[in-house]
Steps between C-alpha positions, in 0.01 A plus 500: 500500500783750480506667159630811322354609167661784305340725246549833328781424271508595130657702228595864583703760322823635654422761759167351572354350818353173623340386826554120563261330748551190704184362661577270801278229637548272797688761709512865591746693285553775754631232758801407277792647324409502135699557187507543122760343277559483130672275259611511141612189296846390586529711812439445871192622672557854627340668799312811390336608831451379854251615765526383859202414706534837678488684165862590447602453143824451313597518133812429295675788322358377168139605589535735801312812444290346224317223689276483800400185687183514711229286663123553500378339824139501401570311175778284645699606196866593435567767233805622309466834336759549232558841328740632237535140366808412295563219248727339758193460729365239255468176694250257666410652832443263796325554835678332792453421866837422633360324806419153359634573153163578344510626136236612257483389140647826364376776268685619185598868479637609159632859455538582133409768251 
């Protein structure tokens, strides 16, 4: 069964860091393009980071320089390292495999003092 399970969200102060994890099952993460998205109430889901199967990554201006997407092959897990977090980063973060439209259940990130 193809499945994505996120973890690592929580409450963090502005300027802090978090690492989100997305454990995959039923397929090999490194063989697919993978992405992180986020969504806040009333807004469309927003792409946060994308990594191609070859390892090349892309980020929107809103997070570029503060976020890093990566894959741990041995753990079949996708990560999103987020640094210098801002209140505007508050959202539910979703792991996504575009091929087949596979989504995780989401993990809440709240940036607040």
